[in-house]
C-alpha positions in Angstrom: -122.0 227.0 -164.4 -124.8 229.4 -163.3 -128.2 227.8 -162.5 -130.9 228.2 -165.1 -134.6 228.7 -164.8 -136.4 225.6 -166.0 -139.5 226.4 -168.2 -141.9 223.5 -168.7 -143.7 224.2 -172.0 -145.7 222.5 -174.7 -146.3 223.0 -178.4 -148.5 225.9 -179.5 -148.7 227.5 -176.1 -148.9 231.3 -176.4 -148.3 231.9 -172.6 -145.3 229.6 -172.7 -143.9 231.5 -175.7 -144.3 234.8 -173.7 -142.4 233.4 -170.8 -139.5 232.3 -173.0 -139.5 235.6 -174.9 -139.3 237.7 -171.8 -136.5 235.5 -170.4 -134.5 235.9 -173.6 -135.1 239.7 -173.7 -133.8 239.9 -170.1 -130.8 237.8 -170.9 -131.8 235.2 -168.2 -130.6 231.7 -169.1 -133.2 229.0 -169.1 -133.8 225.4 -170.1 -136.9 224.4 -171.9 -138.6 221.1 -171.1 -141.4 220.3 -173.5 -144.1 218.1 -171.9 -145.4 217.1 -175.3 -142.1 215.7 -176.4 -141.3 213.9 -173.1 -143.9 212.4 -170.8 -141.4 212.4 -167.9 -141.5 216.2 -168.0 -145.3 216.1 -167.6 -144.8 213.9 -164.6 -142.4 216.4 -163.2 -145.0 219.2 -163.6 -147.6 217.1 -161.9 -145.2 216.4 -159.0 -144.8 220.2 -158.6 -148.6 220.3 -158.2 -149.7 221.5 -161.6 -151.5 220.0 -164.6 -150.7 222.6 -167.2 -147.9 224.8 -168.4 -146.0 227.1 -168.4 -144.4 226.3 -165.1 -141.1 227.9 -164.3 -138.7 226.6 -161.6 -135.6 228.1 -160.1 -134.1 226.6 -156.9 -137.1 225.8 -154.7 -139.4 228.4 -156.2 -142.1 227.4 -158.7 -144.3 229.8 -160.7 -147.3 228.9 -162.8 -148.0 231.1 -165.8 -147.0 234.5 -166.9 -147.6 236.5 -163.7 -145.9 239.0 -161.3 -144.5 236.0 -159.5 -142.5 235.2 -162.7 -140.9 238.7 -162.4 -139.9 237.9 -158.8 -138.4 234.5 -160.0 -136.5 236.3 -162.7 -135.1 238.8 -160.2 -133.8 235.9 -158.0 -132.3 234.2 -161.0 -130.2 237.2 -162.1 
């Protein structure tokens, strides 16, 4: 099975929705981890060095937000 990008998200997060929308449009598989629904996911985000979402992870690369770094992460994940 091909590795997926993990997207840490929360309810009513516009930036999170944008990240997921772009990944879907590009056909890049991803797993959503909602920090509102599971406190363990919030702990994972904090262990990655962040307090908020969206945070996207692929292999050892971590990107916060909807930035140019996300595009680089997507290119690696293809």
